C-alpha positions as CSV (number, residue, x, y, z in Angstrom):
1,M,47.5,-62.0,-30.6
2,T,44.9,-63.8,-28.6
3,A,42.7,-66.9,-28.7
4,I,38.9,-67.3,-28.5
5,Q,37.3,-70.4,-27.1
6,I,33.5,-70.9,-27.0
7,E,31.4,-73.9,-26.1
8,R,27.8,-74.2,-27.3
9,R,25.3,-76.7,-26.0
10,I,23.5,-78.5,-28.8
11,V,20.6,-81.0,-28.3
12,A,21.3,-83.2,-31.3
13,P,23.0,-86.5,-32.1
14,S,26.8,-86.2,-32.0
15,L,26.9,-87.6,-35.6
16,E,24.8,-84.7,-36.8
17,V,27.0,-82.3,-34.9
18,W,30.1,-83.8,-36.5
19,R,28.6,-83.6,-40.0
20,A,28.0,-79.9,-39.4
21,L,31.7,-79.4,-38.6
22,S,33.2,-81.7,-41.2
23,T,31.3,-81.4,-44.5
24,S,30.8,-78.5,-46.9
25,N,27.0,-78.8,-46.6
26,G,27.3,-78.9,-42.8
27,L,29.5,-75.8,-42.6
28,A,27.1,-73.9,-44.9
29,L,24.5,-74.4,-42.1
30,W,26.3,-71.9,-39.9
31,Q,29.8,-70.7,-40.9
32,A,29.3,-69.3,-44.4
33,D,26.4,-68.9,-46.9
34,E,28.2,-71.3,-49.3
35,V,31.0,-73.7,-48.8
36,K,32.9,-75.4,-51.7
37,G,35.4,-78.3,-51.4
38,E,36.0,-81.4,-49.4
39,V,37.0,-81.7,-45.7
40,G,40.1,-83.9,-45.9
41,V,43.7,-83.3,-44.7
42,G,45.5,-81.0,-47.2
43,Q,42.3,-80.0,-49.0
44,V,41.2,-76.4,-49.4
45,L,37.7,-75.1,-48.5
46,E,36.3,-72.0,-50.0
47,L,33.9,-70.1,-47.8
48,L,31.6,-67.6,-49.6
49,W,29.2,-64.8,-48.6
50,P,27.9,-63.9,-52.1
51,A,25.7,-61.0,-50.8
52,L,28.8,-59.3,-49.5
53,G,31.2,-60.3,-52.4
54,V,33.4,-61.9,-49.8
55,S,35.2,-65.3,-49.9
56,L,37.9,-67.0,-47.8
57,E,40.1,-70.1,-48.3
58,L,41.0,-72.4,-45.5
59,E,43.2,-75.5,-45.5
60,V,42.2,-78.6,-43.6
61,S,45.3,-79.1,-41.6
62,E,44.1,-81.7,-39.1
63,L,41.3,-84.2,-39.0
64,D,40.3,-86.7,-36.3
65,P,37.1,-88.3,-37.7
66,G,34.1,-88.0,-35.5
67,R,35.8,-85.7,-33.0
68,R,37.9,-82.8,-34.3
69,V,38.8,-80.8,-37.4
70,V,41.3,-77.9,-37.8
71,L,41.1,-75.3,-40.5
72,Q,44.0,-73.0,-41.1
73,D,44.9,-69.8,-43.0
74,N,48.6,-68.9,-42.5
75,D,49.0,-68.3,-38.8
76,T,45.3,-68.3,-37.9
77,K,43.9,-71.6,-36.9
78,L,40.2,-72.6,-36.3
79,E,39.7,-75.8,-34.2
80,L,36.2,-77.4,-34.1
81,E,35.5,-80.2,-31.7
82,V,32.5,-82.4,-30.9
83,I,32.2,-82.5,-27.1
84,A,29.6,-84.1,-24.8
85,G,26.4,-82.2,-25.3
86,G,27.6,-79.9,-28.0
87,V,30.6,-78.3,-29.7
88,R,33.8,-76.4,-28.8
89,L,35.2,-73.8,-31.1
90,T,38.8,-72.4,-30.6
91,H,40.1,-69.6,-32.8
92,H,43.8,-69.3,-32.4
93,A,45.9,-66.2,-33.3
94,V,43.2,-63.6,-33.5
95,Q,44.3,-60.0,-33.8
96,D,43.6,-58.2,-30.5
97,A,41.9,-55.3,-32.3
98,D,39.4,-57.7,-33.8
99,A,38.9,-60.1,-30.9
100,Q,35.6,-58.7,-29.4
101,G,33.9,-58.5,-32.8
102,M,35.2,-61.9,-33.8
103,E,34.0,-63.5,-30.6
104,S,30.6,-62.0,-31.1
105,S,30.5,-63.3,-34.7
106,W,31.4,-66.8,-33.6
107,R,28.7,-66.8,-30.8
108,L,26.1,-65.8,-33.4
109,A,27.3,-68.4,-35.8
110,L,27.2,-71.2,-33.2
111,S,23.7,-70.1,-32.2
112,Q,22.7,-70.6,-35.9
113,L,24.3,-74.1,-35.8
114,A,22.4,-75.1,-32.7
115,H,19.1,-73.7,-34.0
116,G,19.5,-75.5,-37.3
117,L,20.3,-78.9,-35.8
118,E,17.7,-78.7,-33.1
119,R,14.7,-77.1,-35.0
120,H,15.5,-78.0,-38.7
121,P,17.4,-81.3,-38.8
122,G,18.2,-82.5,-42.3
123,L,17.4,-79.2,-43.9
124,D,19.6,-76.7,-45.7
125,R,19.9,-73.0,-44.9
126,T,19.5,-70.0,-47.1
127,S,20.4,-66.5,-45.9
128,H,18.9,-63.3,-47.4
129,W,20.9,-60.2,-46.7
130,A,20.0,-56.5,-46.5
131,A,23.3,-54.6,-45.9
132,Q,24.5,-51.0,-45.9
133,P,27.9,-49.4,-45.3
134,L,27.4,-46.8,-42.6
135,S,29.8,-44.5,-40.7
136,T,28.9,-45.6,-37.2
137,S,29.9,-48.0,-34.5
138,A,28.7,-51.5,-33.5
139,E,27.7,-50.1,-30.1
140,T,25.5,-47.4,-31.7
141,V,23.7,-49.8,-34.1
142,Y,23.1,-52.2,-31.2
143,A,21.6,-49.4,-29.1
144,F,19.3,-48.4,-32.0
145,A,18.0,-52.0,-32.1
146,T,17.6,-52.6,-28.4
147,E,16.4,-49.3,-27.0
148,P,12.6,-49.5,-27.6
149,A,12.2,-45.8,-28.4
150,L,15.0,-45.9,-31.0
151,A,14.2,-49.3,-32.5
152,A,10.6,-48.2,-33.1
153,R,11.8,-45.4,-35.4
154,W,13.4,-47.8,-38.0
155,L,13.1,-51.5,-37.3
156,W,10.6,-52.9,-34.8
157,S,8.4,-52.0,-31.9
158,G,8.7,-54.0,-28.6
159,T,11.5,-54.9,-26.2
160,V,14.4,-57.3,-26.9
161,R,15.7,-58.9,-23.7
162,Q,18.6,-61.2,-22.8
163,E,19.6,-64.3,-24.6
164,G,17.0,-67.1,-24.2
165,A,14.1,-64.8,-23.3
166,D,10.8,-64.8,-25.2
167,V,10.3,-61.9,-27.6
168,T,7.2,-60.4,-29.2
169,L,7.8,-57.6,-31.7
170,R,6.1,-55.8,-34.6
171,L,8.3,-55.5,-37.8
172,A,6.4,-53.2,-40.2
173,E,3.0,-55.0,-40.5
174,R,4.4,-58.4,-39.5
175,R,4.3,-60.0,-36.0
176,L,7.7,-61.4,-34.9
177,S,7.5,-63.6,-31.9
178,G,9.9,-66.3,-30.7
179,R,13.0,-66.0,-28.5
180,V,16.3,-64.3,-28.4
181,L,18.7,-66.8,-29.9
182,C,21.9,-64.8,-29.4
183,N,22.5,-61.4,-27.7
184,V,26.0,-60.0,-27.4
185,P,25.6,-56.6,-25.7
186,G,27.0,-53.8,-27.9
187,R,27.5,-56.2,-30.8
188,D,25.3,-58.8,-32.5
189,L,21.7,-60.0,-32.1
190,S,19.7,-62.9,-33.4
191,L,16.0,-63.7,-32.9
192,V,13.9,-66.8,-33.8
193,W,11.0,-65.8,-35.9
194,E,8.2,-68.4,-35.3
195,E,5.7,-66.9,-37.7
196,E,8.1,-67.4,-40.6
197,D,8.7,-71.1,-40.0
198,A,11.2,-70.7,-37.1
199,S,13.6,-68.8,-39.3
200,T,16.1,-66.4,-37.7
201,L,16.6,-62.6,-38.1
202,S,20.0,-61.4,-37.1
203,L,21.5,-57.9,-36.7
204,R,25.2,-57.8,-37.6
205,T,27.8,-55.1,-37.7
206,L,30.9,-56.1,-39.7
207,P,34.2,-54.4,-40.5
208,S,34.2,-52.5,-43.8
209,P,36.7,-53.7,-46.4
210,F,37.2,-50.0,-47.4
211,T,37.7,-47.9,-44.3
212,S,37.9,-48.3,-40.5
213,K,35.5,-45.5,-40.1
214,E,32.6,-47.5,-41.6
215,R,30.7,-50.6,-40.5
216,I,28.7,-52.9,-42.8
217,V,25.3,-53.0,-41.0
218,A,23.3,-56.1,-42.0
219,L,19.9,-57.6,-41.3
220,V,20.2,-61.3,-42.2
221,W,17.1,-63.5,-42.5
222,S,18.0,-67.2,-42.5
223,C,15.5,-69.8,-43.6
224,W,15.7,-73.6,-43.6
225,H,14.3,-75.8,-46.4
226,P,14.6,-79.3,-47.9
227,P,17.7,-79.8,-50.0
228,E,17.3,-78.5,-53.5
229,V,16.0,-80.9,-56.2
230,A,18.1,-81.1,-59.3
231,P,16.2,-79.4,-62.2
232,E,16.3,-82.5,-64.4
233,T,14.4,-84.5,-61.8
234,D,11.6,-81.9,-61.4
235,E,10.1,-80.2,-64.4
236,H,8.3,-77.7,-62.2
237,E,11.5,-76.7,-60.3
238,G,11.5,-73.1,-61.8
239,E,7.9,-72.6,-60.9
240,H,8.4,-73.9,-57.3
241,S,11.4,-71.7,-56.8
242,A,9.5,-68.6,-58.0
243,L,6.7,-69.3,-55.5
244,K,9.2,-69.8,-52.7
245,S,11.0,-66.6,-53.5
246,Q,8.0,-64.3,-53.3
247,P,7.8,-64.1,-49.5
248,A,11.6,-63.7,-49.3
249,V,11.5,-60.8,-51.7
250,S,8.9,-59.1,-49.6
251,V,10.7,-59.5,-46.3
252,V,14.1,-58.5,-47.7
253,A,12.5,-55.4,-49.3
254,E,11.2,-54.4,-45.8
255,L,14.6,-55.0,-44.3
256,D,16.2,-52.8,-47.0
257,L,13.8,-50.0,-46.2
258,A,14.6,-50.4,-42.5
259,L,18.3,-49.9,-43.1
260,E,17.5,-46.8,-45.2
261,R,15.5,-45.4,-42.2
262,L,18.5,-46.2,-39.9
263,K,20.8,-44.4,-42.3
264,H,18.7,-41.2,-42.2
265,L,18.4,-41.5,-38.4
266,L,22.2,-41.8,-38.0
267,Q,22.8,-38.9,-40.3
268,G,20.3,-36.8,-38.3
269,A,22.1,-37.7,-35.1
270,G,25.5,-36.8,-36.6
271,E,26.6,-40.5,-36.8
272,A,27.0,-40.6,-40.6
């Protein structure tokens, strides 16, 4: 067993940071795609990733309003704290075999939190997933995304540099420029996509629920938008939703095709 502790600088009011740690809507900005339940001592939160068919229940075991909340699942404890200039996350009792991947996932999640609060205050987040189970390693997928000659064969052309650096890529026929939001070498990667309303595009490699020989390779496009209007208050809601979904369908279709190309490349290289 081990513990992971990460601090992330966030340029946002401490009250907004606290809301992102202590409400279901706030947690859905960065920790899961959907969160159900109330953050109160003894209450149970359900975290959901519908695109993956995955859910997780966590009990709120401790709550210090404005400062600290602790979520627990058996012996595993997640402590979230507001600190000066940002947030501190401590994940206690992580299995050693999963520690590196878990730390990478938390770094990416906290980068999403910071980006959402700094660039999209008051907005909700929606994540669009393209995912494939592949017989490969996280290190191999990362190399295929960051080595320019390999990346150009399936995903984008251009060079991805260290975290915080500017980036200009070509994704199919689309320009993708912005900055590297998160870059964990050998693991996960997230970029800010300015041409698409400062959305983010992340590359993730997750454990397969079926076998240790596979990884779930995912391209996740996260977009921020105003909170949804209840249908009864807007008779044009369906029409508006259809219009908003058209670009999303197009981008996700391109990401799905990219993963198919990666699958064939890995098969040709003997990885799958």
